[in-house]
C-alpha positions as CSV (number, residue, x, y, z in Angstrom):
1,M,12.7,-133.9,-6.9
2,A,12.1,-131.1,-4.5
3,K,13.1,-128.5,-7.1
4,F,10.8,-130.0,-9.6
5,F,7.8,-130.4,-7.2
6,P,6.5,-126.8,-7.4
7,H,6.2,-127.1,-11.2
8,T,3.7,-129.9,-10.9
9,L,1.3,-128.0,-8.7
10,T,-2.0,-126.3,-9.7
11,R,-2.8,-122.7,-8.6
12,L,-4.2,-123.4,-5.1
13,A,-1.5,-126.0,-4.2
14,F,1.2,-123.7,-5.5
15,E,-0.1,-120.9,-3.3
16,W,0.0,-123.3,-0.3
17,F,3.6,-124.2,-1.2
18,S,4.6,-120.6,-1.7
19,N,3.3,-119.7,1.7
20,L,5.4,-122.3,3.6
21,P,7.9,-120.6,5.9
22,K,11.3,-120.3,4.4
23,N,13.6,-123.3,5.4
24,S,10.7,-125.1,7.0
25,I,11.1,-128.2,4.9
26,E,14.3,-130.2,5.6
27,T,13.8,-133.2,3.3
28,F,11.7,-134.2,0.3
29,Y,9.9,-136.8,2.5
30,K,8.8,-134.1,4.9
31,L,7.6,-132.0,2.0
32,C,5.5,-135.0,0.8
33,Y,4.2,-135.6,4.3
34,K,3.1,-131.9,4.6
35,F,1.5,-131.9,1.2
36,L,-0.4,-135.1,1.8
37,G,-1.5,-133.8,5.2
38,M,-2.9,-130.8,3.5
39,Y,-4.6,-132.4,0.5
40,A,-5.1,-136.2,1.2
41,L,-8.4,-137.5,2.3
42,K,-6.8,-140.6,3.9
43,P,-3.3,-141.4,5.2
44,I,-0.9,-142.4,2.4
45,D,2.4,-144.1,2.8
46,V,4.9,-141.4,1.7
47,S,7.4,-144.1,0.6
48,E,4.8,-145.2,-2.0
49,V,4.4,-141.7,-3.3
50,V,8.2,-141.3,-3.6
51,S,8.4,-144.6,-5.4
52,L,5.9,-143.4,-8.0
53,I,7.7,-140.1,-8.4
54,R,11.0,-142.0,-9.1
55,L,9.3,-144.4,-11.6
56,K,10.8,-143.9,-15.1
57,Q,10.4,-145.5,-18.4
58,G,13.4,-147.5,-19.5
59,K,15.3,-146.4,-22.6
60,L,14.2,-149.4,-24.6
61,E,10.9,-150.0,-22.8
62,V,7.7,-149.5,-24.9
63,M,5.0,-147.2,-23.6
64,T,2.5,-150.0,-23.0
65,S,5.0,-152.0,-20.9
66,F,5.8,-148.9,-18.9
67,I,2.1,-148.1,-18.3
68,H,1.4,-151.7,-17.3
69,R,4.3,-151.6,-14.8
70,F,3.1,-148.2,-13.5
């Protein structure tokens, strides 16, 4: 997830990410926390964000069912 994360960012967020000190992030959870601290207007439970990131459509699941579950 951490390797994919930078590819989801827009220009300004990618610049922020690129300017993080090398080896300053030890876990994906810490990356989420730093990102949310920088861009969130209110505190968000990082575990909820990670749950959304891990959400995947089942092989036989129709799109409407997946969207409803999301």
